[in-house]
N, C-alpha and C positions, 0 to 999 in steps of 0.2 A: 504494500500500500504506500502511495506517495503522500507524505505529510506536507503541511504548510511550510515547514522548515526546509524540506527538500525542494519545494518550488522556489523559495527565496534563494536557496543556494544556486539553483539552475539559472535563475534570472540574473543573479550577481555574476555568475561565470560568463553568461552571455554578454553582459555589459562590459566586463573586462576584455572579452574577446573583441567586441566591437571597437572599444577604445584602442586596442592594440592594432587593429586593422586600419583605424583612422589615422593613427599617428604618423605614418609615412607621408600622407597627404598634407598634414599640418606642417611637417618638417619641410616638405617641398615648397609650401607657400612662404615659409620664412627662410628660404635658402639664402645664406649670406653671400653666395656667389652670383645671385641674380643680377643680370645686367641692368643698367639704368633704364634703357629703352623698355625692357620687359617689365620692370617695376612700374614705370609710368603707365604702360598699357594695362597692367593688372589693377593698379590702385586708382587709376584715373585722376592722379594728382601730379602736377609738375612744380617742383620747388626751385625758386630763383632767389638770388640775393639782390638787395637794392640798397643804395647809399642815400641816407638822409642828407639833404643839403647838396645833392649832386645834380641840380637843375642845369640844363634841360634833360639830362639823362634820366634822373630820378628826382621826383618832388613829392614830399609827404606833407599832407595837410595836418598840422599839429592838432587842430580842433576835432577833425573827423577821423583822423587816422588813415584816410584814403590816399593811395599813391597815384601819381601822374608821372608823365615824362615819356620821351619817345622810346626808351627801352622797356618801359612798362607796356606801352601799346604794342610794341613788337613782340614782347613775351606773351601778351594775351593772344595775339594772332597765332603764335606758335602753339600755345596751349589749346586753342580752339581746334586747330587742325589735328592735334593729337587726341582730341576728344577728352581733354583733361581739365581739371580745375587748377587755376593758378594759385600757388601758395607763396607768399612773399616773406622772406626773412631779412631783417635789417642788418647790414654789415658795413664795412668801410672798404675803400679801395685797397688798403694795405692788408686787410684780413680776408678778402674775398678768396684768394688762392687757398688759404688755410681752411676756409669753410668748404671749399670743393674737395680738398684732400680728406677732410673729416667726414665727408658724405652728409653734410648738413643741407647742402643744396645740390641740385642736378645740373645747373648751368648758371654762369654769371656773364652778363653782357657788359661790355665796356672795358675789356682788358687789352692792353697793348702786348703783342706777342714778343716779349723780350727773351733772350737766351736763358736768363736765370729762371724765369717762370717755366720755360719750355722743358726744363729739367724735371719738373714735377707734375705739370698738367698738360692737357692737350688743348689745341685751339681750333676754332672754326675758320672758315674762309673769312676775309674782311667783310664787315657789315658796312663800313664807310671809311673814307680817308680822313686823316687829321694831321695836325702838326703840333709840336711843342712850342709854346709861347712863353714870354716873360712879362708879367705885370710889374711895372716899374713906378717908383715914386715920381712925382711931377718933374723934379729937377734932374732926373737921371734917364737917359735914353741911349743905352748901349746899342751898337750896330751889329756886333758879332759875339759868338760864344767865347772867342779868344779874349775879347774885352771884359767879359764877365769872369773870366778865369784869373782872378786877382785876389790876393789876401785882403785887400781893402774893401772888397764887395761882400755884402751879407745877403744870402739868398735863403728864403724859407720854403720848405716843402712838407708835404704830409708823409710821414715816415712809412717806408715800405712800399710806396706807390711807384708807378712808372716815372713820375716827376722826380722822385728821389733818385732813382737809378740813372736817369738821364743827366741830372745835375752832377751826381757823383762821378760819372764818366767824363762829362764834357768840361766841368769846372772844378776839378779836384783842389785847386789852390784857393778857392773862395771859402768864406766862412759860411758853412751850411747849417742852418737851424732846422732840425727835424722835429715836427710837431705831430700831434695825434691825428688831426684832420686837416683837410684843405681849408676849412673855415678858420681854424686856428692860425694857419699860415697867412691867410688874408688879414686877420686881425693884427698879426705881427707887422705886416706891411702898413696897415692903416695907422698904427700907433707909432710908426717910425723906428721900430726895433730892427727892421731889415730894410735893404734897398730894393729888393725885388722878390717876386714869388714865381716859381715855375708851375705852369698849368697847361693842360691841353687847350688848344685854341677855343674850342667850343665852350669850355668852362670859363675861360678868361673873358669871353664876350659877355657871358651872363653876369659875372661878377661886376664888370664895368657898367653894365646897364643898371644894376642895382645901386651902384655907388660911383658915379662918374668922377667925383672929386678924388678918387683913390689914386689916379695916375693915368698911365697909358699902356696900351698893349704893344709889345715889340716882338717881331719875328726875327730872332737873331740869325745872321748868316753864318755858315750855310744853313738853309732851312732844313731842320731835321724832321722829315716826313715820316709818318707812322700810320698805322691803321687801328681801327677799333674793332675788336673781335669778341667772340664768345669763348669762354673757357669751360673745360670739362674735367671732371675727375678722371684720372688715367685708369683705364681698365682694358682687359684683353679684348672684349667684345666692342668693336667700334661702330656698332649699328646706330647708336644715339648720335655720335658725332657726324656720321655720314648722312643721317636723316636731316639734321640741322643744316648741314652744308647745302644739301639739295633744296631745303626750304628757303634759306637765305638767298641763294642764286635765283630761285624762281620768283621770290617776292621783290628782289631788286629789279628784275626784268619787268614786273608788273607796275613798278613805281610805288608800291606800298611802303617800302622802307624809307625812301626819300620823302614821301608825303608825311610819314610819321615824324621824321626829323624836323622838317620845315614847320609843320603845324605846332609842335611843342616848343620850338625856338621862339615862335611868335607869342606864345603864352608868357614868356619871360622878357618880351620886348625886343628880341633879336630877330632881324630879318636876314634873308639871304644876302642882301646888299652889304650887310655889316661884316661878312666874312672877308678877311684880308686877301689880297692877291697871293697866289702860291698855295692856297688851301682849297681843295674841291671836295664835294661830297661823293 
């Protein structure tokens, strides 16, 4: 005769067996070797990093917490085509590579592909062209990088950024002040603690529109041209990088990327006519 205790034992054994059979599926879902592309397709979530105070690349409304900027619009377009929800994590230019390496984000738009960065992360094809500029105090207008490379010159940069790397390489004799953010470097220029600040041209134009009394923008010769790219965590499976490259090229051809850039530049008062000669999108 089968008792209630026997039934309970059989049911318990069945539950244990079912759990054992289910565990491989659970383990497969949480596979630590899952590629970024596969995880985005599975979870329907795409994680990006964004820089507060990085207009027109990234702009955060402090009252609402909403993000704007041309890289936000571009990332939203990418997420939509991936049929994924966009998740935004605030970072800095200097910490973005670390966040990619730590798998906190899936992609970061706005990286210059320097050799140092290329040692640890992968890059997309260029999103647009740019150049490094110098914001100078009113009574200082150097014409070349060689003129800036003097012990008498004080230059501010945001530590760990491409601005930092360029100034360190091109003006090693200058007094380089490395600060936490680009805004801190701008404040150092505004208060007269430094003679100049190195920034990408797009950011320089935005800073000057906000504060015309700060000084002037100079493109030192020779013009150091660069590109703005997306960065990825390095992984064996290159499907995510390859997909984004295809997406960028396709949307550049459609004019979507150029339109996103121009539209968001206008939000901060910068027009295409403000872009200095020698710099093209």
